[in-house]
C-alpha positions as CSV (number, residue, x, y, z in Angstrom):
1,X,-31.3,-5.6,0.8
2,X,-34.0,-3.1,-0.5
3,X,-32.7,0.2,-2.1
4,X,-34.3,3.6,-2.2
5,X,-33.1,6.5,-4.1
6,X,-32.4,9.8,-2.4
7,X,-30.6,12.7,-2.7
8,X,-27.1,11.9,-1.5
9,X,-25.3,14.3,0.6
10,X,-23.2,16.0,-2.1
11,X,-21.3,12.8,-2.4
12,X,-18.3,14.5,-1.3
13,X,-18.0,17.1,-3.9
14,X,-17.8,20.0,-2.0
15,X,-16.4,18.0,1.3
16,X,-12.9,19.0,0.9
17,X,-11.3,21.5,-1.4
18,X,-9.1,19.4,-3.9
19,X,-6.2,21.4,-5.2
20,X,-5.7,21.8,-8.9
21,X,-2.0,21.4,-8.5
22,X,0.2,18.4,-7.6
23,X,0.3,17.7,-4.0
24,X,3.0,16.0,-2.1
25,X,2.2,12.7,-0.2
26,X,2.9,14.7,3.3
27,X,0.3,17.4,2.2
28,X,-2.0,14.5,1.1
29,X,-1.9,13.0,4.5
30,X,-2.1,15.9,6.3
31,X,-5.6,16.7,5.1
32,X,-6.7,13.1,4.7
33,X,-5.8,11.1,7.7
34,X,-8.7,12.4,10.0
35,X,-10.9,10.8,7.4
36,X,-9.3,7.4,7.6
37,X,-10.5,4.9,10.2
38,X,-9.8,1.6,11.5
39,X,-12.4,-1.2,11.5
40,X,-12.3,-3.9,13.8
41,X,-14.0,-7.1,13.7
42,X,-14.1,-10.4,15.9
43,X,-11.4,-12.0,13.3
44,X,-9.1,-9.2,12.2
45,X,-8.7,-5.5,10.9
46,X,-9.0,-3.5,8.0
47,X,-9.4,0.1,6.6
48,X,-11.6,2.4,5.4
49,X,-12.7,6.1,4.7
50,X,-15.6,8.6,5.1
51,X,-17.3,9.7,2.0
52,X,-20.1,11.7,3.3
53,X,-21.5,13.9,6.1
54,X,-24.0,11.5,7.3
55,X,-21.1,9.0,8.2
56,X,-21.0,6.6,5.3
57,X,-17.6,4.8,5.3
58,X,-16.6,2.6,2.6
59,X,-14.3,-0.7,2.9
60,X,-13.6,-3.7,1.5
61,X,-16.4,-6.6,1.5
62,X,-13.6,-9.2,2.7
63,X,-13.0,-7.1,5.9
64,X,-16.5,-7.5,7.3
65,X,-17.7,-10.3,5.6
66,X,-19.0,-13.0,8.3
67,X,-18.4,-10.6,11.0
68,X,-21.8,-10.0,13.5
69,X,-20.5,-7.0,14.6
70,X,-17.9,-4.3,14.1
71,X,-15.9,-1.6,15.3
72,X,-14.7,1.6,13.6
73,X,-12.0,3.4,15.4
74,X,-11.6,7.2,14.3
75,X,-8.2,9.0,13.5
76,X,-8.6,10.5,17.2
77,X,-9.1,7.3,18.8
78,X,-13.1,7.4,19.6
79,X,-14.5,3.7,19.0
80,X,-18.0,3.8,17.4
81,X,-19.9,0.6,17.9
82,X,-22.9,1.6,16.3
83,X,-22.3,0.5,12.8
84,X,-24.7,-0.5,9.9
85,X,-24.6,-2.1,6.6
86,X,-25.9,0.1,3.5
87,X,-24.8,-1.5,0.7
88,X,-22.5,-4.8,-0.5
89,X,-21.0,-5.7,-3.9
90,X,-19.2,-8.9,-3.7
91,X,-18.0,-8.7,-7.1
92,X,-16.0,-5.7,-6.6
93,X,-15.4,-6.5,-3.1
94,X,-16.9,-3.4,-1.7
95,X,-19.0,-2.6,1.2
96,X,-20.6,0.8,2.5
97,X,-21.0,1.4,6.0
98,X,-22.9,4.1,8.2
99,X,-21.4,5.0,11.6
100,X,-23.2,7.2,14.3
101,X,-20.6,9.5,15.4
102,X,-20.6,12.3,18.1
103,X,-18.8,14.7,16.2
104,X,-19.0,14.9,12.2
105,X,-15.9,13.4,10.3
106,X,-14.8,15.6,7.2
107,X,-15.4,13.4,4.1
108,X,-12.7,12.5,1.6
109,X,-13.5,14.0,-1.9
110,X,-13.9,11.5,-4.6
111,X,-12.4,11.5,-7.9
112,X,-12.9,9.9,-11.7
113,X,-11.3,6.6,-11.6
114,X,-11.7,6.3,-15.3
115,X,-9.1,9.2,-15.9
116,X,-6.6,7.1,-14.2
117,X,-3.6,6.4,-16.4
118,X,-0.4,4.3,-16.1
119,X,2.3,6.3,-14.5
120,X,0.3,8.5,-12.5
121,X,1.4,9.4,-9.2
122,X,-0.9,7.9,-6.1
123,X,-0.7,7.7,-2.7
124,X,-2.1,5.2,-0.2
125,X,-3.0,5.7,3.5
126,X,-4.2,2.9,5.7
127,X,-3.6,0.6,8.7
128,X,-1.4,-2.1,7.9
129,X,-1.7,-4.9,11.0
130,X,-3.7,-2.2,13.0
131,X,-0.6,0.6,12.7
132,X,-2.7,3.6,12.5
133,X,-2.3,5.9,9.4
134,X,0.5,4.5,7.2
135,X,1.2,6.5,4.1
136,X,2.9,4.8,1.1
137,X,3.2,6.4,-2.7
138,X,3.9,5.1,-5.9
139,X,2.7,5.0,-9.3
140,X,-0.3,3.4,-11.4
141,X,1.3,0.6,-12.8
142,X,-1.5,-0.9,-15.2
143,X,-5.1,-0.7,-15.4
144,X,-6.0,-4.3,-15.7
145,X,-9.2,-6.2,-16.4
146,X,-8.9,-9.3,-14.3
147,X,-12.4,-10.6,-15.0
148,X,-15.3,-9.4,-17.4
149,X,-17.1,-7.9,-14.8
150,X,-14.1,-6.2,-12.7
151,X,-10.9,-3.8,-13.3
152,X,-8.7,-3.1,-11.0
153,X,-5.6,-0.4,-10.9
154,X,-2.1,-2.0,-10.3
155,X,-0.1,0.2,-7.9
156,X,3.5,0.0,-6.9
157,X,2.6,1.9,-3.8
158,X,3.1,-0.6,-0.9
159,X,0.0,-1.9,0.9
160,X,0.0,-4.4,3.5
161,X,-2.9,-7.1,5.6
162,X,-4.9,-4.6,7.2
163,X,-4.9,-1.6,4.5
164,X,-7.6,-3.5,2.7
165,X,-10.2,-0.7,2.5
166,X,-8.0,2.2,2.7
167,X,-8.2,5.1,0.2
168,X,-5.9,5.4,-2.6
169,X,-5.5,9.1,-4.0
170,X,-4.4,11.1,-7.0
171,X,-2.0,14.1,-6.7
172,X,-4.8,16.2,-6.4
173,X,-5.9,14.4,-2.9
174,X,-9.1,13.0,-4.7
175,X,-9.9,9.2,-3.6
176,X,-9.6,7.2,-7.0
177,X,-9.5,3.7,-5.8
178,X,-9.8,1.6,-2.6
179,X,-6.6,-0.6,-1.7
180,X,-7.8,-4.2,-2.1
181,X,-5.1,-6.7,-3.0
182,X,-1.6,-7.5,-2.4
183,X,0.3,-10.5,-4.0
184,X,3.5,-10.8,-1.8
185,X,5.1,-13.1,-4.5
186,X,5.6,-10.0,-6.7
187,X,7.8,-6.9,-6.5
188,X,5.1,-4.3,-5.4
189,X,2.5,-6.3,-7.0
190,X,-0.8,-4.4,-5.4
191,X,-4.0,-3.8,-6.7
192,X,-7.0,-1.0,-5.8
193,X,-11.0,-1.2,-6.7
194,X,-11.5,1.9,-8.8
195,X,-13.6,4.4,-7.0
196,X,-16.5,4.6,-9.3
197,X,-17.5,1.1,-8.7
198,X,-18.5,2.5,-5.2
199,X,-20.6,5.3,-6.4
200,X,-23.6,3.5,-7.1
201,X,-23.4,2.3,-3.7
202,X,-23.9,5.4,-2.2
203,X,-27.3,6.0,-3.7
204,X,-28.5,3.3,-1.1
205,X,-29.9,4.8,2.1
206,X,-31.4,1.6,4.0
207,X,-29.3,-0.2,6.1
208,X,-29.3,-3.6,7.9
209,X,-27.0,-4.7,11.0
210,X,-24.2,-6.8,10.1
211,X,-25.4,-10.1,11.4
212,X,-28.3,-10.1,9.2
213,X,-26.3,-9.9,5.7
214,X,-25.8,-13.0,4.3
215,X,-23.1,-13.8,1.8
216,X,-23.7,-15.5,-1.3
217,X,-23.8,-19.5,-1.1
218,X,-23.2,-19.0,2.7
219,X,-22.7,-22.3,4.8
220,X,-21.9,-23.5,8.0
221,X,-18.3,-22.3,9.1
222,X,-15.9,-24.7,10.9
223,X,-13.1,-22.2,11.5
224,X,-10.5,-23.8,14.3
225,X,-9.9,-21.9,17.3
226,X,-5.8,-22.1,17.7
227,X,-4.1,-21.3,21.1
228,X,-1.3,-18.6,20.8
229,X,1.2,-21.2,21.7
230,X,0.9,-22.1,18.1
231,X,2.8,-19.4,17.1
232,X,5.8,-20.1,19.6
233,X,9.2,-20.2,18.0
234,X,7.6,-18.4,14.9
235,X,9.3,-14.9,14.1
236,X,7.3,-11.9,13.5
237,X,8.7,-11.4,10.1
238,X,7.7,-14.9,8.9
239,X,4.6,-14.7,10.2
240,X,4.1,-11.7,8.2
241,X,4.8,-13.3,5.2
242,X,2.3,-16.1,6.0
243,X,-0.6,-13.4,6.9
244,X,0.3,-11.3,3.8
245,X,0.1,-14.4,1.5
246,X,-3.1,-15.7,3.0
247,X,-4.4,-12.4,2.6
248,X,-3.4,-12.2,-1.0
249,X,-4.9,-15.6,-1.7
250,X,-8.2,-14.8,-0.5
251,X,-8.4,-11.5,-2.3
252,X,-7.5,-13.6,-5.5
253,X,-9.7,-16.7,-4.7
254,X,-12.9,-15.2,-3.0
255,X,-13.9,-13.3,-6.5
256,X,-13.2,-16.8,-8.3
257,X,-15.5,-18.1,-5.9
258,X,-18.1,-15.8,-6.2
259,X,-18.2,-16.4,-10.0
260,X,-19.0,-19.6,-9.6
261,X,-15.3,-20.9,-10.5
262,X,-14.8,-22.7,-7.2
263,X,-12.1,-25.1,-8.4
264,X,-9.8,-22.0,-9.6
265,X,-10.4,-20.5,-6.2
266,X,-9.5,-23.8,-4.4
267,X,-6.1,-24.0,-6.3
268,X,-5.3,-20.9,-5.0
269,X,-5.7,-21.5,-1.6
270,X,-3.9,-25.1,-1.7
271,X,-0.9,-23.6,-3.3
272,X,-0.8,-21.1,-0.9
273,X,-0.7,-23.3,1.7
274,X,1.7,-25.9,0.4
275,X,4.3,-22.9,-0.7
276,X,4.7,-22.0,3.2
277,X,6.6,-25.2,3.6
278,X,9.1,-23.6,1.3
279,X,8.9,-19.9,1.7
280,X,8.9,-20.1,5.6
281,X,11.6,-21.8,7.5
282,X,10.4,-21.8,11.0
283,X,6.5,-21.2,12.2
284,X,5.9,-25.0,12.4
285,X,2.6,-24.6,14.1
286,X,0.9,-22.2,11.3
287,X,2.6,-24.5,8.5
288,X,1.1,-27.7,10.3
289,X,-2.6,-25.7,10.7
290,X,-2.1,-25.2,7.0
291,X,-1.2,-28.8,6.0
292,X,-4.2,-29.9,8.2
293,X,-6.6,-27.5,6.0
294,X,-5.3,-29.1,2.9
295,X,-5.9,-32.8,4.5
296,X,-9.5,-31.8,5.2
297,X,-10.3,-30.6,1.9
298,X,-8.4,-33.6,0.0
299,X,-11.4,-35.6,1.9
300,X,-13.9,-33.7,0.0
301,X,-15.5,-34.3,-3.2
302,X,-17.2,-30.8,-4.0
303,X,-14.8,-28.0,-5.1
304,X,-16.7,-25.6,-3.3
305,X,-16.7,-27.4,0.0
306,X,-13.0,-28.0,-0.6
307,X,-12.6,-24.1,-1.0
308,X,-14.5,-23.7,2.1
309,X,-12.1,-25.9,4.0
310,X,-9.2,-24.0,3.1
311,X,-10.9,-20.8,3.7
312,X,-11.7,-21.9,7.5
313,X,-7.9,-23.0,7.9
314,X,-7.0,-19.4,6.6
315,X,-9.3,-17.6,8.9
316,X,-8.5,-19.8,11.8
317,X,-4.8,-18.9,11.6
318,X,-5.6,-15.2,10.7
319,X,-7.6,-14.9,14.0
320,X,-4.6,-16.3,16.1
321,X,-2.2,-13.9,14.1
322,X,-4.2,-11.0,15.0
323,X,-4.0,-11.8,18.4
324,X,-0.7,-12.3,18.6
325,X,0.0,-8.8,17.0
326,X,-2.5,-7.0,19.3
327,X,-0.9,-8.7,22.0
328,X,2.7,-7.4,20.9
329,X,1.3,-3.6,20.4
330,X,2.9,-1.1,22.5
331,X,0.9,1.5,24.7
332,X,0.8,4.9,23.1
333,X,1.8,8.1,25.0
334,X,1.3,10.7,22.3
335,X,1.8,14.1,24.1
336,X,-0.8,17.1,23.7
337,X,1.0,20.6,23.2
338,X,0.1,23.8,24.1
339,X,-0.1,26.0,21.1
340,X,2.4,28.4,22.8
341,X,5.3,26.0,21.5
342,X,4.8,28.1,18.2
343,X,5.1,31.4,19.6
344,X,8.8,32.1,17.9
345,X,7.7,30.3,14.9
346,X,7.4,31.7,11.2
347,X,4.6,29.8,9.2
348,X,7.4,28.5,6.9
349,X,9.3,27.0,9.7
350,X,6.2,25.2,11.0
351,X,5.3,23.8,7.8
352,X,8.9,22.8,7.3
353,X,8.7,20.8,10.7
354,X,5.3,19.3,9.4
355,X,6.8,18.4,6.1
356,X,10.1,16.6,7.8
357,X,8.3,14.6,10.1
358,X,5.3,13.6,7.4
359,X,8.4,12.5,5.1
360,X,10.0,10.8,8.0
361,X,6.9,8.7,8.7
362,X,6.6,8.1,5.1
363,X,10.1,6.4,4.8
364,X,10.1,4.6,8.0
365,X,6.9,3.0,8.8
366,X,7.0,0.5,5.9
367,X,10.4,-0.3,7.5
368,X,8.7,-1.0,10.9
369,X,6.0,-3.0,9.1
370,X,8.7,-5.2,7.2
371,X,10.3,-6.0,10.5
372,X,13.4,-3.5,9.9
373,X,12.6,-1.4,13.2
374,X,16.2,-0.4,13.7
375,X,16.2,1.5,10.3
376,X,12.8,2.9,11.2
377,X,14.1,4.5,14.5
378,X,17.1,5.8,12.8
379,X,15.1,7.6,10.1
380,X,12.8,9.3,12.7
381,X,16.0,10.2,14.8
382,X,17.5,11.7,11.8
383,X,14.4,13.6,11.0
384,X,14.5,15.3,14.4
385,X,18.5,16.2,14.1
386,X,17.7,17.5,10.4
387,X,14.9,20.0,12.1
388,X,17.4,21.1,14.6
389,X,20.1,21.8,12.3
390,X,17.8,23.4,9.2
391,X,14.7,24.9,11.1
392,X,15.4,28.6,11.9
393,X,14.1,29.6,15.2
394,X,11.2,27.7,16.9
395,X,12.9,27.0,20.0
396,X,10.1,25.4,22.0
397,X,9.3,23.1,18.7
398,X,12.7,22.0,18.4
399,X,13.2,21.3,22.4
400,X,10.1,19.2,22.3
401,X,11.0,17.1,19.5
402,X,14.5,16.8,20.8
403,X,13.2,15.7,24.8
404,X,11.2,13.0,22.6
405,X,14.7,11.6,21.2
406,X,16.0,11.6,24.7
407,X,13.3,9.5,25.8
408,X,13.6,7.3,22.9
409,X,17.1,7.0,23.9
410,X,16.4,6.1,27.5
411,X,14.1,2.8,25.9
412,X,15.8,-0.7,25.5
413,X,14.5,-2.1,22.5
414,X,14.4,-0.6,19.1
415,X,10.6,-1.1,18.7
416,X,10.1,1.1,21.9
417,X,12.5,3.6,20.7
418,X,10.6,3.8,17.3
419,X,7.1,4.0,19.1
420,X,8.4,7.0,21.4
421,X,9.7,8.9,18.3
422,X,6.3,8.2,16.7
423,X,4.4,9.3,19.7
424,X,6.6,12.5,19.6
425,X,5.8,13.2,15.8
426,X,2.0,12.4,16.1
427,X,1.8,14.7,19.1
428,X,3.5,17.6,17.3
429,X,1.6,17.1,14.0
430,X,-1.7,17.0,15.8
431,X,-0.4,20.6,17.4
432,X,0.6,22.0,14.1
433,X,-3.0,20.9,12.7
434,X,-4.5,22.9,15.6
435,X,-2.2,25.8,14.9
436,X,-3.4,26.0,11.5
437,X,-7.2,25.8,12.3
438,X,-6.7,28.5,14.8
439,X,-5.1,30.8,12.2
440,X,-7.9,30.4,9.5
């Protein structure tokens, strides 16, 4: 890929005005989520975010590696298939895409990750397992040098498979990292790539089709194609454990492979596969598929070949898991409200509604992702009841949210109940954003 220097489109330095004061996670999410995208490739999902007015999107390289095409879904649900690869950095697991969007998407402001310090507050936004715009917050636990060429931010903000490539913000709403790695065996042991590693890639202006990119040491893949019946009798919570451990192993092993340490990469993959027998009680199909990968690798002599045999086993299992999660998805019914519902509301009351909804999603969505769906619903329902008690006036707003609660009460399963309230929340947040724009 050839590179030509050009005057970058301000590289987001004036795209969004960042605050000199600390922002809450809800305030950061309200401003930033329209710029966070879902990236769909044939074998998986990932996250990304817009960094320039000409449609540049930053993500992790492992999100798109090996894909011949990609679809970028914007926050408003539009799916964009005209995607080109501008730059790739295998060492730092970074990629810069460019999308052709019919409407301009506001880019996110980039901060300086060199100023990141342990103990600083951070907010992560992404699409874990395709669940849109999940927000979590935490601290920078450490700044770690994991290899001579690579430094990463260890964070306590929870992230999950599918969050890869999503932005990590400081408390001024600036992007200081890219969510990259989860080690599920640890307690909140998550890592982000510093944003400063991305900035040189933004000077590249000549793109290629995804299908034309060849990763270093690319070889013939033998990824097995599994039927969905492989996942029969596999509880969703245990399948998520398998997916999370595989995702973490790839993110640990792939950089080692790219640095030439093939045996270390293979050992990480092999131990992850063998550990499943102890960690997961059910899911016999996935455990059998992973064991077949180990047996195939054992027959090979070269460490690089062994690593790729395990990677093929991983990718085959991830592909069928993605299909399973997609098939178990729910149809969204996000309402569109007239701005007249705010006619009897003071601005501070509207802000309170938005803040309470944002906090409920921030607390409830991670529980949903962990399989505790009833707890997620209870948090959402509690937020609506709190709004009924605490928010003055705003009768139409409160009745609209109450209608959402009544609709959820009519559902039979906790999953459908939780999504009914999330639809009500997202419809109200969208209306609040239009109301604010109309006032500007």
